[in-house]
Residue, then its C-alpha position, 0 to 999 in steps of 0.5 A: m500500500i502506498i502511504n505517501k500520497i504526494p506524487l514522487v513523479t510528475i508525468i508531463s504530456l503535451t497534446y494537440n489533435h491526438e484523438l487517434y492516439i491519446r488513449q494509448c498514451l494515457d493507458g501507458f501511464l496508468m499501467q505503471k506499477t510503482n510503490f510511489n504515487f505519480e501524477v499526469l499533467i496533460h496539456d491540451d492545446a485547444s485541440t479541434d478534434n475529440t482529444a479534450n473529450i477523451i481526456r475528460e473521460y480519463e480525468e473523471k475516472y482517475p481524478e487523483i492522477i489525471k490533471p489536465i489543462y484545457q486551453t481555449e486558445n492555441q499556446y504553441s502558436k503564441g510562442g510556446g513555453i508551455i511547460h514552464k508557463f503552465l505545467l512545471p509550476r503545478s508539478k508536485g513530483k521530485y522527478i519529471t518524465m515526459c511523453e507527448g500525446d501521440d507516443y506511448w509507453t510499453d514497459p509497466f515498470k519504466l517509472q519504478k526502474q528509473v526512480d529506483f536508480l535515481e534514488e540510489n544514485p544521487e550523483y545522476g540527474m537523468v535516466y533514459t532508455d531505448a525506444m521503438s519508432y512506429n511509422q503511422i503511414t507505412g506501419q514500419k517499426r524500427e529499433m531506436k537503440t542508444s548508448q551511454v553518454n559519458t563524455v562531452e563528445d558523446i553528448l555533442t556528436y548527436n542526440k542520444v536521448y529520446t525524450l519519451t524514455t527519460c526520467f530526471k530531477k525536476q530541479l535540473m529543469e527548473d535551473y535550465i529554465k532560469e539559466i538557459s531558456p531566457n537567451l536560448p535561440k529559437f530551435p525547432f526542438g526543445d529537448y536537445p539543449m536541455w539534455i546538454y545542460f543536464f550533462s553539464r551539471e550531473k551524470l546521465y544514465y543509460l538503462s538498456g531496454y525498450t520502454a516506449v514507442y515514438r510515433v512518426l507522423d507525416n508532420s513530425a519536425s525531424h522526419r518531414g519528407n520535404i528536403d528543405k525542412r529536413l536540411y533546416y532541422e539539421k542546420k538548427v541542430y548544428e547551431c544548437k551544438l555551437y551555442m551550447i558549446n559556447k555557453l557551457f563547454k568553451d574551455e573543454i572543447n578542442d579543435q579536434l572535437l569541434n572539427k568532428i562535430k562539423q564533419r558530422h554535420a557536413f556528412y548529413m548535409l551531403h547525404l540527404p541531398i544524395k539520398l533524395n537526388s537533389k543536385q542543387k541542394f547538394l551544391d548549395n553546401y559547397y562553401f561549408i564543405k570547403q571549411i571541413d578538414n576531412n579529405l574523404i568528405k571533400i573527395l565525395f563532394y567533388l566526385h558527385k559534383l563532376n557527375f552527380l547522377f552517376f555517383s549519387l546512384a552508386y552512393r544510394t545503392f551502396h547505402k542500401i546494401v550496407r543497411k540491409l547487411y546491418i539488418i541481416e546481421k542484427k537478425l542473425n545475432n538475435y537468432i544466435 
């Protein structure tokens, strides 16, 4: 029996027009088996479908857990800041975890395992896990395996932390909002700079195992088919890294690591146009590529520039073969 009625964990969920998915999301919260109380702060951003009515059903059935905010005007269109304006001030938990209304949890012990670790290891500020992705259009499922973040290079090479799998100290989020948010440039994502800040303060822990499903919709910010939007997103990720380096790690970053970050960005800015067969977008990266100290990237660029059609076809074919071999290897390893 749970004696202390004050929630130890606050689950934050943002939702907008998620009537097809919100039940699965809320059920993932309610199935959690814990020896502590938790609350669900769910923010409906003036949905125009049946999302709010579905949330009301759950609120009536679980009033001690489901605590919604129903907006009459869309707050995201007014500039965002939803979590720190409306949800964080209401949260009672020592720890925060997040899952948007179109995603869902699959492990009924997710919260218990993460909180147990954080309570026993106070030097750690956040726990995160692996996830699965589900493409709502194609029905394809994919493993989103991640790994431990130990170094500055680990956190800055790419974002290894999936938001819907996290559980972290509320104090870290409050400090981030005070210290970083006021001057943070506008990015089409809110999680990555926060993870970088958390890492600068305390250790992060990777708990192996799949606990959640990330649903890929046609309008997901980082998965849009439009090449301009995808390149813009990658450009903003790169700018975010540079901003956070200047803000938090100025004395720890050497030229070698900075060049590695540039190389990764350059590779993606070449890879995507080739993959989507866009010669003009490929050539648009010329001046940036000239600054990169990596001969292989430069050679690939100039070969494609000479005969884009031939080399892009060869590159795409090679990439498909490598990916298929990788999938086959994983299946064989699982079988063995």
